[in-house]
MIDOSE-1310 file (N, C-alpha, C; in nm, 2 decimals, decimal comma, always signed):
residues 203
mtts	+3,09/-2,32/+7,16/+3,00/-2,41/+7,08/+3,05/-2,43/+6,94; +3,12/-2,32/+6,89/+3,17/-2,33/+6,75/+3,28/-2,45/+6,74; +3,27/-2,53/+6,63/+3,35/-2,64/+6,62/+3,45/-2,63/+6,50; +3,44/-2,52/+6,43/+3,53/-2,51/+6,31/+3,57/-2,36/+6,30
agph	+3,66/-2,33/+6,21/+3,70/-2,20/+6,18/+3,61/-2,13/+6,08; +3,52/-2,20/+6,02/+3,43/-2,15/+5,92/+3,32/-2,07/+5,98; +3,23/-2,02/+5,89/+3,11/-1,94/+5,94/+3,03/-2,02/+6,04; +2,98/-1,95/+6,14/+2,90/-2,01/+6,25/+2,76/-1,96/+6,23
vgiv	+2,66/-2,05/+6,21/+2,52/-2,01/+6,19/+2,45/-2,06/+6,32; +2,37/-1,97/+6,38/+2,29/-2,00/+6,49/+2,14/-1,98/+6,46; +2,06/-2,08/+6,50/+1,92/-2,07/+6,49/+1,86/-2,07/+6,63; +1,80/-1,96/+6,66/+1,74/-1,95/+6,80/+1,61/-2,02/+6,80
vfdg	+1,58/-2,10/+6,91/+1,46/-2,17/+6,92/+1,39/-2,13/+7,05; +1,26/-2,15/+7,06/+1,18/-2,10/+7,17/+1,05/-2,17/+7,17; +0,98/-2,18/+7,28/+0,85/-2,24/+7,29/+0,76/-2,17/+7,19; +0,69/-2,25/+7,11/+0,60/-2,19/+7,02/+0,66/-2,16/+6,88
adel	+0,78/-2,18/+6,86/+0,84/-2,16/+6,73/+0,78/-2,27/+6,63; +0,76/-2,22/+6,51/+0,70/-2,32/+6,41/+0,80/-2,42/+6,37; +0,76/-2,55/+6,37/+0,85/-2,66/+6,34/+0,92/-2,64/+6,21; +0,85/-2,60/+6,10/+0,92/-2,59/+5,97/+1,00/-2,47/+5,96
dvvg	+0,97/-2,36/+6,03/+1,05/-2,25/+6,04/+1,19/-2,28/+6,09; +1,19/-2,37/+6,18/+1,32/-2,42/+6,24/+1,39/-2,52/+6,16; +1,32/-2,63/+6,13/+1,37/-2,75/+6,06/+1,41/-2,72/+5,92; +1,32/-2,64/+5,85/+1,35/-2,61/+5,71/+1,49/-2,55/+5,69
pfsv	+1,51/-2,43/+5,74/+1,65/-2,37/+5,73/+1,76/-2,46/+5,79; +1,73/-2,53/+5,91/+1,83/-2,61/+5,96/+1,87/-2,72/+5,87; +1,78/-2,79/+5,80/+1,81/-2,89/+5,70/+1,89/-2,84/+5,59; +1,86/-2,73/+5,54/+1,94/-2,67/+5,43/+2,08/-2,63/+5,48
lsaw	+2,09/-2,56/+5,59/+2,22/-2,51/+5,64/+2,31/-2,63/+5,69; +2,25/-2,73/+5,75/+2,33/-2,84/+5,80/+2,38/-2,93/+5,68; +2,30/-2,94/+5,58/+2,34/-3,01/+5,45/+2,46/-2,93/+5,39; +2,45/-2,80/+5,39/+2,56/-2,72/+5,34/+2,68/-2,74/+5,43
aahs	+2,67/-2,74/+5,56/+2,78/-2,76/+5,65/+2,85/-2,89/+5,62; +2,77/-3,00/+5,59/+2,83/-3,13/+5,57/+2,91/-3,14/+5,44; +2,88/-3,05/+5,35/+2,95/-3,07/+5,22/+3,03/-2,95/+5,17; +3,04/-2,85/+5,26/+3,11/-2,72/+5,22/+3,26/-2,73/+5,26
alqp	+3,34/-2,67/+5,17/+3,48/-2,66/+5,19/+3,51/-2,55/+5,29; +3,41/-2,46/+5,32/+3,42/-2,36/+5,42/+3,41/-2,41/+5,56; +3,37/-2,53/+5,58/+3,35/-2,59/+5,71/+3,27/-2,51/+5,81; +3,15/-2,47/+5,77/+3,06/-2,39/+5,86/+3,01/-2,48/+5,97
tvst	+2,96/-2,42/+6,08/+2,90/-2,49/+6,19/+2,76/-2,43/+6,20; +2,66/-2,52/+6,22/+2,52/-2,48/+6,24/+2,47/-2,53/+6,38; +2,43/-2,44/+6,46/+2,38/-2,47/+6,59/+2,24/-2,42/+6,62; +2,17/-2,49/+6,70/+2,04/-2,44/+6,75/+2,07/-2,40/+6,90
fshd	+2,00/-2,30/+6,95/+2,02/-2,26/+7,09/+1,89/-2,20/+7,14; +1,87/-2,22/+7,27/+1,76/-2,15/+7,34/+1,81/-2,06/+7,44; +1,73/-1,99/+7,52/+1,78/-1,88/+7,61/+1,87/-1,94/+7,72; +1,83/-2,07/+7,76/+1,91/-2,13/+7,87/+1,96/-2,26/+7,84
gggv	+1,95/-2,31/+7,71/+2,00/-2,44/+7,67/+1,90/-2,55/+7,69; +1,79/-2,52/+7,76/+1,69/-2,62/+7,78/+1,60/-2,65/+7,66; +1,53/-2,76/+7,67/+1,45/-2,80/+7,56/+1,33/-2,71/+7,54; +1,27/-2,71/+7,42/+1,16/-2,62/+7,39/+1,05/-2,71/+7,33
rlah	+0,93/-2,66/+7,34/+0,81/-2,73/+7,28/+0,77/-2,64/+7,16; +0,78/-2,69/+7,04/+0,75/-2,61/+6,93/+0,60/-2,60/+6,91; +0,55/-2,52/+6,81/+0,42/-2,48/+6,80/+0,32/-2,59/+6,79; +0,36/-2,70/+6,72/+0,26/-2,81/+6,70/+0,29/-2,93/+6,79
glrl	+0,38/-2,91/+6,89/+0,40/-3,02/+6,99/+0,54/-3,09/+6,98; +0,61/-3,06/+6,88/+0,74/-3,13/+6,87/+0,84/-3,07/+6,97; +0,90/-3,16/+7,04/+1,00/-3,11/+7,15/+1,14/-3,12/+7,09; +1,22/-3,02/+7,12/+1,35/-3,01/+7,06/+1,45/-2,97/+7,17
vpsg	+1,56/-3,04/+7,17/+1,67/-3,01/+7,26/+1,78/-2,94/+7,18; +1,80/-2,82/+7,21/+1,90/-2,74/+7,13/+2,05/-2,78/+7,16; +2,14/-2,72/+7,08/+2,28/-2,75/+7,10/+2,33/-2,69/+7,23; +2,27/-2,57/+7,27/+2,32/-2,51/+7,39/+2,24/-2,38/+7,42
ardd	+2,30/-2,30/+7,51/+2,23/-2,17/+7,55/+2,28/-2,05/+7,47; +2,20/-1,95/+7,47/+2,24/-1,83/+7,39/+2,37/-1,76/+7,45; +2,39/-1,77/+7,58/+2,51/-1,71/+7,63/+2,64/-1,79/+7,60; +2,62/-1,91/+7,55/+2,74/-2,00/+7,52/+2,76/-2,02/+7,37
vgpl	+2,67/-1,96/+7,29/+2,67/-1,99/+7,15/+2,80/-1,94/+7,08; +2,86/-1,83/+7,13/+2,98/-1,78/+7,07/+2,95/-1,69/+6,96; +3,05/-1,63/+6,89/+3,03/-1,53/+6,78/+2,96/-1,60/+6,67; +2,86/-1,53/+6,61/+2,78/-1,58/+6,50/+2,81/-1,50/+6,37
hllv	+2,82/-1,57/+6,26/+2,82/-1,49/+6,13/+2,68/-1,47/+6,09; +2,59/-1,56/+6,11/+2,45/-1,56/+6,07/+2,36/-1,60/+6,19; +2,26/-1,52/+6,22/+2,16/-1,56/+6,32/+2,02/-1,57/+6,25; +1,96/-1,68/+6,26/+1,83/-1,71/+6,20/+1,72/-1,71/+6,31
hpgg	+1,62/-1,63/+6,29/+1,51/-1,62/+6,39/+1,38/-1,67/+6,32; +1,33/-1,79/+6,37/+1,21/-1,85/+6,32/+1,09/-1,76/+6,37; +0,97/-1,80/+6,31/+0,84/-1,74/+6,35/+0,77/-1,85/+6,42; +0,64/-1,83/+6,43/+0,55/-1,92/+6,50/+0,47/-1,85/+6,61
vgts	+0,37/-1,92/+6,67/+0,28/-1,85/+6,77/+0,36/-1,80/+6,89; +0,48/-1,86/+6,91/+0,56/-1,81/+7,03/+0,61/-1,67/+7,01; +0,61/-1,62/+6,89/+0,66/-1,48/+6,87/+0,58/-1,38/+6,94; +0,45/-1,41/+6,96/+0,36/-1,31/+7,03/+0,42/-1,27/+7,17
alva	+0,47/-1,37/+7,24/+0,53/-1,34/+7,37/+0,66/-1,27/+7,36; +0,74/-1,30/+7,26/+0,87/-1,24/+7,24/+0,86/-1,09/+7,20; +0,76/-1,06/+7,12/+0,74/-0,92/+7,08/+0,72/-0,83/+7,20; +0,66/-0,89/+7,31/+0,63/-0,81/+7,43/+0,73/-0,83/+7,54
dpay	+0,84/-0,89/+7,51/+0,94/-0,93/+7,62/+1,06/-0,84/+7,61; +1,07/-0,73/+7,69/+1,18/-0,63/+7,68/+1,32/-0,70/+7,70; +1,33/-0,80/+7,78/+1,46/-0,86/+7,80/+1,50/-0,94/+7,68; +1,41/-1,00/+7,62/+1,44/-1,08/+7,49/+1,48/-0,98/+7,38
lawl	+1,41/-0,87/+7,37/+1,44/-0,78/+7,26/+1,57/-0,71/+7,29; +1,60/-0,69/+7,42/+1,74/-0,63/+7,45/+1,85/-0,72/+7,41; +1,83/-0,85/+7,44/+1,93/-0,95/+7,40/+1,95/-0,95/+7,25; +1,84/-0,95/+7,18/+1,84/-0,95/+7,03/+1,92/-0,83/+6,98
rtar	+1,89/-0,71/+7,03/+1,97/-0,59/+6,99/+2,12/-0,61/+7,02; +2,15/-0,66/+7,13/+2,29/-0,68/+7,17/+2,35/-0,79/+7,07; +2,28/-0,90/+7,05/+2,34/-1,00/+6,95/+2,36/-0,94/+6,82; +2,27/-0,85/+6,78/+2,28/-0,79/+6,64/+2,41/-0,71/+6,62
tttp	+2,46/-0,65/+6,73/+2,58/-0,57/+6,72/+2,71/-0,65/+6,68; +2,71/-0,78/+6,71/+2,82/-0,86/+6,68/+2,79/-0,96/+6,57; +2,68/-0,96/+6,51/+2,64/-1,06/+6,41/+2,62/-0,99/+6,28; +2,71/-1,02/+6,18/+2,70/-0,95/+6,05/+2,58/-0,97/+5,97
llas	+2,51/-1,09/+5,99/+2,40/-1,12/+5,90/+2,29/-1,17/+5,98; +2,17/-1,12/+5,97/+2,05/-1,15/+6,04/+1,94/-1,19/+5,95; +1,87/-1,30/+5,98/+1,76/-1,36/+5,89/+1,64/-1,40/+5,98; +1,53/-1,38/+5,92/+1,40/-1,42/+5,99/+1,32/-1,51/+5,90
vctg	+1,24/-1,60/+5,95/+1,15/-1,68/+5,88/+1,01/-1,64/+5,93; +0,91/-1,61/+5,84/+0,77/-1,60/+5,88/+0,76/-1,48/+5,98; +0,69/-1,51/+6,09/+0,67/-1,40/+6,19/+0,79/-1,37/+6,27; +0,90/-1,43/+6,25/+1,02/-1,39/+6,31/+1,05/-1,25/+6,28
alvl	+1,00/-1,20/+6,17/+1,03/-1,06/+6,13/+0,96/-0,96/+6,23; +0,85/-1,00/+6,29/+0,78/-0,92/+6,39/+0,87/-0,89/+6,51; +0,94/-1,00/+6,55/+1,03/-0,98/+6,67/+1,14/-0,89/+6,63; +1,20/-0,91/+6,51/+1,31/-0,82/+6,47/+1,26/-0,67/+6,47
aaag	+1,14/-0,65/+6,42/+1,08/-0,52/+6,41/+1,06/-0,46/+6,55; +1,01/-0,54/+6,64/+0,99/-0,50/+6,78/+1,12/-0,46/+6,85; +1,23/-0,52/+6,81/+1,36/-0,49/+6,86/+1,42/-0,37/+6,79; +1,35/-0,31/+6,69/+1,40/-0,20/+6,62/+1,50/-0,23/+6,51
llag	+1,51/-0,35/+6,47/+1,61/-0,39/+6,38/+1,57/-0,39/+6,23; +1,45/-0,35/+6,20/+1,40/-0,35/+6,06/+1,36/-0,21/+6,02; +1,39/-0,11/+6,10/+1,35/+0,03/+6,07/+1,39/+0,08/+5,93; +1,29/+0,12/+5,85/+1,31/+0,17/+5,72/+1,35/+0,07/+5,61
rpvt	+1,35/-0,05/+5,64/+1,40/-0,16/+5,55/+1,28/-0,22/+5,47; +1,32/-0,27/+5,35/+1,22/-0,36/+5,27/+1,22/-0,49/+5,34; +1,11/-0,55/+5,37/+1,10/-0,67/+5,44/+0,98/-0,75/+5,39; +0,97/-0,88/+5,44/+0,85/-0,96/+5,42/+0,82/-1,04/+5,54
thhe	+0,71/-1,10/+5,55/+0,67/-1,19/+5,65/+0,55/-1,28/+5,60; +0,49/-1,36/+5,69/+0,37/-1,44/+5,65/+0,26/-1,34/+5,61; +0,19/-1,38/+5,50/+0,09/-1,29/+5,44/-0,02/-1,25/+5,54; -0,04/-1,33/+5,64/-0,15/-1,29/+5,73/-0,10/-1,19/+5,84
hyde	+0,02/-1,15/+5,83/+0,08/-1,07/+5,94/+0,14/-0,94/+5,88; +0,11/-0,90/+5,76/+0,16/-0,78/+5,70/+0,12/-0,66/+5,79; -0,01/-0,65/+5,82/-0,06/-0,54/+5,89/+0,00/-0,53/+6,03; +0,02/-0,65/+6,10/+0,08/-0,65/+6,23/+0,22/-0,60/+6,23
lvai	+0,30/-0,64/+6,12/+0,43/-0,59/+6,11/+0,44/-0,44/+6,10; +0,35/-0,39/+6,01/+0,35/-0,24/+5,99/+0,31/-0,17/+6,12; +0,22/-0,23/+6,20/+0,17/-0,17/+6,32/+0,29/-0,16/+6,42; +0,38/-0,26/+6,42/+0,49/-0,27/+6,51/+0,59/-0,16/+6,47
dpsv	+0,62/-0,15/+6,34/+0,71/-0,05/+6,29/+0,66/+0,01/+6,16; +0,59/+0,12/+6,16/+0,54/+0,18/+6,04/+0,64/+0,22/+5,93; +0,77/+0,22/+5,97/+0,87/+0,26/+5,87/+0,91/+0,15/+5,78; +0,87/+0,02/+5,81/+0,91/-0,08/+5,72/+0,84/-0,08/+5,59
vvdt	+0,90/-0,13/+5,48/+0,84/-0,14/+5,35/+0,81/-0,28/+5,32; +0,69/-0,33/+5,33/+0,66/-0,47/+5,32/+0,64/-0,51/+5,17; +0,72/-0,61/+5,13/+0,70/-0,67/+5,00/+0,61/-0,78/+5,00; +0,49/-0,77/+4,94/+0,39/-0,87/+4,95/+0,40/-0,98/+4,84
earf	+0,50/-0,97/+4,76/+0,51/-1,06/+4,65/+0,63/-1,16/+4,67; +0,73/-1,11/+4,74/+0,86/-1,19/+4,74/+0,85/-1,31/+4,84; +0,92/-1,41/+4,80/+0,94/-1,53/+4,89/+1,04/-1,49/+5,01; +1,13/-1,40/+4,97/+1,22/-1,35/+5,07/+1,28/-1,22/+5,02
vddg	+1,32/-1,13/+5,11/+1,38/-1,00/+5,07/+1,52/-0,99/+5,13; +1,62/-0,97/+5,05/+1,76/-0,96/+5,09/+1,79/-0,81/+5,09; +1,81/-0,76/+5,21/+1,85/-0,62/+5,22/+1,99/-0,60/+5,28; +2,08/-0,68/+5,22/+2,22/-0,68/+5,26/+2,25/-0,75/+5,39
dvvt	+2,25/-0,69/+5,50/+2,28/-0,75/+5,63/+2,16/-0,81/+5,70; +2,04/-0,79/+5,64/+1,92/-0,84/+5,70/+1,84/-0,91/+5,58; +1,80/-1,04/+5,60/+1,72/-1,11/+5,51/+1,60/-1,16/+5,58; +1,48/-1,13/+5,52/+1,35/-1,18/+5,58/+1,28/-1,26/+5,48
sagv	+1,21/-1,36/+5,53/+1,13/-1,45/+5,44/+0,99/-1,45/+5,47; +0,91/-1,49/+5,37/+0,76/-1,50/+5,39/+0,73/-1,63/+5,47; +0,61/-1,68/+5,47/+0,56/-1,78/+5,56/+0,63/-1,92/+5,54; +0,66/-1,98/+5,64/+0,69/-2,12/+5,66/+0,79/-2,17/+5,56
tagi	+0,74/-2,24/+5,45/+0,83/-2,30/+5,35/+0,92/-2,20/+5,28; +0,89/-2,07/+5,28/+0,97/-1,98/+5,22/+1,11/-1,97/+5,29; +1,11/-2,02/+5,41/+1,24/-2,02/+5,49/+1,34/-2,11/+5,42; +1,29/-2,22/+5,35/+1,38/-2,31/+5,28/+1,45/-2,24/+5,17
dmal	+1,37/-2,17/+5,09/+1,42/-2,09/+4,98/+1,52/-1,99/+5,03; +1,49/-1,92/+5,14/+1,58/-1,82/+5,19/+1,71/-1,88/+5,23; +1,70/-2,00/+5,30/+1,82/-2,06/+5,34/+1,91/-2,10/+5,22; +1,85/-2,15/+5,12/+1,93/-2,18/+5,00/+2,00/-2,05/+4,94
hlva	+1,92/-1,94/+4,94/+1,98/-1,81/+4,90/+2,10/-1,78/+4,99; +2,09/-1,80/+5,12/+2,20/-1,77/+5,21/+2,32/-1,85/+5,18; +2,30/-1,98/+5,15/+2,41/-2,07/+5,10/+2,48/-2,01/+4,98; +2,39/-1,96/+4,88/+2,45/-1,90/+4,76/+2,53/-1,78/+4,80
rles	+2,48/-1,70/+4,89/+2,56/-1,58/+4,93/+2,69/-1,61/+5,00; +2,68/-1,71/+5,10/+2,79/-1,73/+5,19/+2,90/-1,82/+5,12; +2,86/-1,90/+5,01/+2,96/-1,97/+4,94/+2,94/-1,95/+4,79; +2,84/-2,01/+4,73/+2,83/-1,99/+4,58/+2,69/-2,05/+4,54
pqva	+2,64/-1,99/+4,43/+2,51/-2,05/+4,37/+2,53/-2,20/+4,34; +2,65/-2,24/+4,29/+2,67/-2,38/+4,26/+2,65/-2,47/+4,38; +2,70/-2,43/+4,49/+2,69/-2,51/+4,61/+2,54/-2,51/+4,66; +2,48/-2,40/+4,65/+2,34/-2,39/+4,68/+2,25/-2,48/+4,60
qavr	+2,29/-2,49/+4,47/+2,22/-2,58/+4,38/+2,24/-2,72/+4,41; +2,36/-2,75/+4,45/+2,39/-2,89/+4,50/+2,31/-2,93/+4,62; +2,30/-2,84/+4,71/+2,22/-2,86/+4,84/+2,08/-2,88/+4,80; +2,03/-2,80/+4,71/+1,89/-2,81/+4,67/+1,86/-2,95/+4,61
rlla	+1,95/-2,99/+4,52/+1,94/-3,13/+4,46/+1,94/-3,24/+4,57; +2,03/-3,22/+4,66/+2,05/-3,32/+4,77/+1,92/-3,33/+4,85; +1,85/-3,22/+4,87/+1,73/-3,22/+4,95/+1,60/-3,25/+4,86; +1,62/-3,26/+4,73/+1,51/-3,28/+4,64/+1,41/-3,17/+4,65
hest	+1,46/-3,05/+4,67/+1,36/-2,93/+4,69/+1,34/-2,86/+4,55; +1,22/-2,85/+4,51/+1,18/-2,78/+4,39/+1,16/-2,64/+4,43; +1,26/-2,56/+4,43/+1,25/-2,42/+4,47/+1,17/-2,34/+4,37; +1,10/-2,24/+4,42/+1,03/-2,15/+4,33/+1,12/-2,04/+4,28
tdvd	+1,24/-2,03/+4,32/+1,33/-1,93/+4,29/+1,46/-1,99/+4,23; +1,53/-1,93/+4,14/+1,64/-1,99/+4,07/+1,77/-1,96/+4,14; +1,83/-2,07/+4,19/+1,96/-2,05/+4,26/+2,06/-2,00/+4,17; +2,06/-2,03/+4,04/+2,16/-1,99/+3,95/+2,16/-1,84/+3,93
dgl	+2,04/-1,77/+3,96/+2,03/-1,63/+3,95/+2,05/-1,56/+4,09; +2,12/-1,64/+4,18/+2,14/-1,59/+4,31/+2,01/-1,59/+4,40; +1,92/-1,67/+4,35/+1,79/-1,69/+4,42/+1,72/-1,56/+4,43
């Protein structure tokens, strides 16, 4: 599925994923891909390549299936009501753990962090999620350290964001990390996004 030699970003989609959790980061990262000298590729994928129905009824046809997505540099996991089923799905969690072993950078939006925690991928880390789900996140993994103030938390190879629109700010931060703050600022201007965090300070 990768179409260039640059970084490959994959956004996993599933029934019940929140629309903005998916489309917000996709808009930022695809705008970056269209203007970056690094020639990144941004793909969406579902477990079997089939279409999904997002949390508020929007239907989305992804680029392909997770078995065909190829090596990823960055995997983005959205949140949404559909995460409740994923947290309790051993096969899905096993796939996520396997994907993590070959993916250098993992990111979550909103309640996507709950799924990462259920897979054992956030143990002992500083993290964040939607403010209504702090307690649920700690119940899944009591070792996590929840930041209740941050729009997103960058812990090196794992980046988690707070609810919904915070995923846009996190995606801009990822652009700054993967290329430069200047490119992230250009993407932010292109999207006319008034970020609450300063790209020039590395977001």
